[in-house]
C-alpha positions in Angstrom: 0.0 -0.1 0.3 3.0 2.5 0.2 4.3 1.8 -2.7 1.3 1.9 -4.4 0.6 5.7 -2.9 4.3 6.5 -3.5 4.1 5.1 -7.2 7.3 3.7 -7.0 7.2 0.5 -8.9 10.2 -2.2 -9.4 10.8 -5.1 -11.4 13.6 -7.5 -10.9 14.6 -9.9 -12.5 16.5 -13.2 -11.9 16.2 -16.9 -9.9 17.1 -16.7 -6.9 19.8 -20.2 -6.3 20.5 -22.2 -3.1 20.5 -20.6 0.2 21.4 -16.2 0.4 20.5 -13.0 3.2 17.7 -12.2 0.2 14.9 -15.3 -0.2 16.0 -16.9 3.2 12.7 -15.7 5.6 12.4 -15.8 9.6 8.9 -16.3 11.6 6.3 -14.7 9.0 4.9 -12.1 11.5 2.6 -8.2 10.3 5.4 -6.0 8.8 6.7 -3.0 10.3 6.5 0.5 8.5 8.6 3.4 9.3 5.3 6.2 9.6 7.9 7.6 11.3 11.6 7.5 10.4 13.8 5.5 11.8 15.1 5.2 14.9 18.3 6.9 15.5 19.2 8.8 18.6 19.2 6.1 21.7 18.6 6.0 25.1 20.9 3.1 26.0 20.0 3.1 29.2 16.8 3.2 29.0 16.0 0.8 26.5 18.3 -2.0 28.1 15.8 -1.7 31.6 12.4 -2.1 29.3 11.3 -5.3 30.7 11.4 -8.0 27.9 8.4 -9.6 26.3 7.8 -13.3 27.4 9.8 -15.6 24.4 7.2 -16.6 21.4 5.1 -19.8 21.4 6.8 -22.5 19.3 5.9 -26.0 18.7 9.3 -28.4 17.5 8.5 -27.3 13.6 8.8 -23.7 14.2 11.9 -24.1 16.1 13.7 -25.9 13.8 12.4 -24.3 10.7 13.9 -21.1 12.1 17.2 -23.3 13.3 17.2 -24.5 9.4 16.8 -20.2 8.0 19.6 -19.0 10.5 21.9 -21.8 9.4 21.5 -21.2 5.4 22.1 -17.8 6.0 25.7 -18.0 7.5 25.8 -20.9 4.9 25.7 -18.2 2.1 27.7 -16.0 3.8 30.2 -19.1 4.4 30.3 -18.4 8.5 29.5 -20.6 10.9 28.8 -20.0 15.1 28.4 -23.0 17.0 25.4 -22.2 19.0 23.2 -22.7 15.2 25.4 -25.4 14.0 24.7 -27.4 16.8 21.8 -25.8 18.4 19.6 -27.8 20.3 16.3 -25.3 21.1 15.9 -21.9 20.3 13.7 -18.8 21.3 12.1 -16.1 19.8 11.9 -12.5 21.1 9.5 -9.9 19.2 11.5 -6.6 19.9 9.3 -3.9 18.0 9.5 -2.2 15.5 9.8 -5.6 13.0 12.6 -6.8 15.6 12.8 -10.5 16.5 15.9 -12.0 17.9 16.4 -15.7 18.3 18.2 -16.5 20.2 20.1 -20.8 19.9 21.0 -22.9 22.5 23.8 -25.4 22.6 22.8 -29.2 22.5 24.2 -30.6 25.8 26.7 -32.1 24.1 28.4 -29.3 22.8 28.3 -26.7 25.7 31.1 -25.0 27.0 32.4 -26.1 30.6 32.5 -22.5 32.9 30.4 -20.3 30.3 26.8 -20.3 28.6 27.4 -20.0 25.0 24.2 -18.3 23.2 23.7 -17.9 19.4 21.3 -15.4 18.0 20.2 -13.9 14.9 18.1 -11.2 14.5 15.3 -10.2 11.8 13.3 -7.2 10.6 10.4 -8.0 9.1 11.5 -11.4 8.2 14.7 -10.2 6.5 17.7 -12.0 8.5 19.2 -8.3 10.1 22.9 -9.4 12.4 23.8 -12.4 14.3 26.0 -12.8 17.3 26.0 -14.5 20.5 27.6 -13.8 23.9 29.2 -16.2 26.3 27.3 -15.7 30.0 29.4 -15.6 33.1 28.2 -13.8 36.2 30.8 -10.7 36.7 30.9 -9.8 33.3 29.7 -11.4 30.3 31.3 -11.3 26.6 29.5 -10.3 23.5 30.0 -10.1 19.5 27.2 -8.9 16.6 27.7 -8.6 13.2 25.6 -6.5 11.3 24.7 -7.7 7.6 26.2 -4.5 5.6 22.2 -3.7 3.8 21.5 -3.0 7.5 24.8 -0.8 8.9 24.0 3.0 9.7 20.2 2.6 9.9 18.8 1.6 13.4 22.0 -0.5 14.4 22.3 0.8 17.6 18.6 1.1 18.5 18.7 -2.6 18.1 22.1 -3.3 19.7 20.5 -1.2 22.5 17.3 -4.1 21.9 20.1 -6.9 22.5 21.8 -6.4 25.7 18.1 -5.9 26.6 17.3 -9.5 25.9 20.8 -10.4 27.0 20.6 -8.8 30.2 17.4 -9.8 30.8 17.0 -13.4 30.2 20.2 -14.6 32.0 21.1 -11.2 34.8 23.9 -9.7 32.8 25.0 -7.0 34.4 28.6 -6.2 32.4 28.8 -7.0 29.6 32.7 -7.3 27.4 33.2 -6.5 23.8 37.0 -8.8 22.6 39.6 -6.7 21.4 39.4 -8.4 18.0 36.1 -8.2 18.0 37.0 -3.9 17.5 39.8 -4.4 15.1 42.6 -6.0 16.7 44.5 -7.8 14.6 41.1 -7.8 12.7 41.4 -5.5 9.6 37.9 -5.8 8.5 36.7 -5.0 12.3 39.3 -2.1 12.0 38.2 -0.1 8.7 34.1 -1.1 10.0 34.5 1.9 12.6 33.4 -0.8 15.2 35.4 1.0 17.8 33.2 4.2 17.7 30.2 2.1 17.4 30.7 0.5 20.1 32.2 3.7 21.9 28.9 5.5 20.5 26.9 2.6 21.9 28.1 3.2 25.8 30.9 1.4 25.8 34.0 2.1 27.2 37.5 0.9 27.8 37.6 -0.8 31.3 41.9 0.3 31.5 42.5 4.2 32.8 44.7 5.6 30.4 43.0 4.0 27.2 39.3 5.8 28.2 41.7 8.4 28.6 42.7 8.6 24.8 39.4 7.1 23.5 36.9 10.4 25.2 40.2 13.1 23.5 39.4 11.7 20.3 36.1 11.3 20.6 35.9 14.7 20.6 38.2 15.5 18.4 35.7 13.9 15.9 32.6 15.9 17.3 34.9 19.1 17.1 36.5 18.8 14.0 34.2 18.4 11.0 36.2 15.8 8.5 38.8 14.0 11.5 40.4 11.4 11.3 41.8 9.5 13.9 45.0 8.5 12.7 45.8 4.9 12.6 48.6 4.7 14.4 46.0 5.7 17.8 43.2 3.3 16.9 45.9 0.7 17.0 46.7 1.6 20.9 42.6 2.1 21.6 41.3 -1.9 19.7 44.0 -2.7 21.6 42.0 -3.3 24.4 38.8 -4.4 25.0 35.9 -2.5 25.8 32.9 -2.9 28.1 29.5 -1.9 29.2 27.7 -1.2 32.3 24.3 -2.1 32.8 24.3 -1.8 37.2 26.4 -2.2 40.1 27.3 -6.4 40.2 28.6 -8.1 43.6 30.3 -11.0 41.5 33.7 -11.1 41.2 35.1 -10.3 37.5 36.9 -13.5 36.7 38.5 -14.4 32.8 37.2 -18.2 32.0 40.5 -18.6 29.6 42.9 -17.6 33.0 40.6 -20.2 34.7 40.6 -23.0 32.7 44.1 -22.1 32.0 44.0 -22.6 36.1 42.5 -25.1 35.8 45.2 -27.4 33.4 47.8 -26.6 36.0 46.2 -27.6 38.9 46.0 -31.2 36.9 49.7 -31.2 35.5 51.1 -30.1 38.4 48.8 -31.9 41.4 48.3 -35.6 39.1 51.0 -35.7 36.8 48.9 -34.6 33.7 46.4 -37.1 34.4 42.9 -35.3 33.5 41.1 -39.1 34.9 42.8 -39.4 37.7 42.3 -35.5 38.9 38.6 -36.3 38.0 38.8 -39.4 39.7 39.6 -37.4 42.8 37.9 -34.3 43.0 34.6 -36.4 43.1 35.8 -38.7 45.9 37.1 -35.6 48.4 32.7 -33.9 47.0 31.2 -36.8 47.5 32.1 -35.8 51.5 30.4 -33.3 51.8 28.5 -32.8 48.7 25.3 -36.1 48.0 26.8 -36.6 44.4 24.6 -40.3 45.3 24.5 -43.2 42.1 26.5 -41.3 39.1 24.5 -44.2 37.1 21.2 -42.9 37.3 23.6 -39.3 36.1 22.9 -38.6 32.3 26.2 -38.6 30.0 26.1 -34.5 30.2 25.3 -34.1 33.5 27.7 -36.4 34.6 30.4 -34.3 32.2 29.1 -31.2 33.7 29.8 -32.4 37.4 33.2 -33.6 36.5 34.3 -30.2 35.2 33.0 -28.2 38.1 34.3 -30.7 40.8 37.6 -29.9 39.0 37.1 -26.5 39.4 36.0 -26.6 43.3 38.9 -29.3 43.7 41.4 -27.0 42.5 40.6 -24.0 44.8 40.5 -26.1 47.7 37.0 -27.8 48.3 34.1 -27.3 49.7 35.2 -26.1 53.5 34.4 -22.9 53.7 31.0 -23.2 52.0 27.4 -22.7 53.5 25.3 -25.5 54.0 22.7 -23.4 51.8 25.6 -23.4 49.1 26.6 -27.5 49.0 22.2 -28.2 48.7 22.3 -25.5 45.7 25.6 -27.3 44.1 23.8 -30.2 42.2 20.4 -29.1 41.1 22.9 -25.6 39.4 25.3 -28.9 38.1 22.3 -30.7 36.2 21.1 -27.1 34.8 23.9 -27.1 32.9 22.5 -30.1 30.6 18.7 -28.8 30.5 17.2 -27.8 27.7 18.4 -24.5 27.5 21.3 -22.6 30.4 19.0 -20.0 31.0 18.3 -21.8 34.5 22.5 -22.8 35.5 23.0 -19.1 34.5 20.7 -17.9 37.2 22.1 -20.4 40.0 25.6 -20.0 38.5 24.8 -16.1 39.4 23.0 -16.8 43.0 25.9 -19.2 44.2 28.4 -16.8 45.8 30.4 -19.6 47.3 31.8 -20.9 43.5 32.2 -17.9 41.9 34.9 -16.8 45.1 36.1 -20.3 44.5 36.8 -19.9 41.1 38.3 -16.5 41.4 40.8 -17.6 44.5 41.6 -20.1 42.4 42.7 -17.1 39.2 44.7 -15.0 41.6 46.3 -18.3 42.5 47.2 -19.1 39.3 47.9 -16.1 38.5 50.7 -15.1 41.3 51.7 -18.3 40.6 52.6 -18.4 36.7 53.4 -14.2 37.2 
């Protein structure tokens, strides 16, 4: 109707062969028309705090169709993300203005041991808009986003605010981090695309104080001097550091999960002669003294795998002697939730388990002191 009123007519000739971003569609829904223009002025904080709607009900066939569409889009771009390739379940949310975001949960056998890697693909009026994911862990969660070229510069900032809104409220994320590679460090495409200043305008800032002052100085120069371009030598210094966006004050310690993994590996090498199976057996024996594991033969394979990962962490951190009775009781449900249909409950239970998070924090600190 809108094109009819404008009397603009377009003829498209050709035939699509194979998957592509032009013909692949998300779930059908009413088209949103921009009667009042694009949403360019974004108040990130206000948007992120708005309540998120309930997930749209989808039967198994609709979920499978959405997973297939997302895989087709990435295939056409010669890209791949694990949460879409190995998707177990998908949740769909209507964020308004024609935007829908699908969250993809990895099958239990493909999940990361400690973080919850939840991927996404976004659609605008059914057309693919962006993809990426978040690596969710209390204290600070990493996030990555790739907006397709046709949609860059339009409502990208508004969409990104909706994405943070969804992840923040769905998983109680209070601090997001963008790694330096996303910004352009050792990534020429990211450097040329201006990703750094996109994140900066969305409220992300370097955690390192000297880098934050440098970024603020250059950003002011761009605002005050028309046509000013930040020298490449300065840009390379800026993108060497990651950036973060603070949603709210968090009591959870900030833990680098890569350092956590290295700390556990260090424990296995130096305490068990690099024999991981031996380390697991010892960790489970010690854990069973204070926490009722019961008969492991009754555990699902994925549940036992999660138990082994967390038991290694607890053992390397010194055990559960200092834990409260409530923390000991909450440990087994947290572990089993890692193998549930989605990782939502696991992320929330981990966020609330202060003794486990403090143990992980102590382990990382001890490891860093040991290797420094």
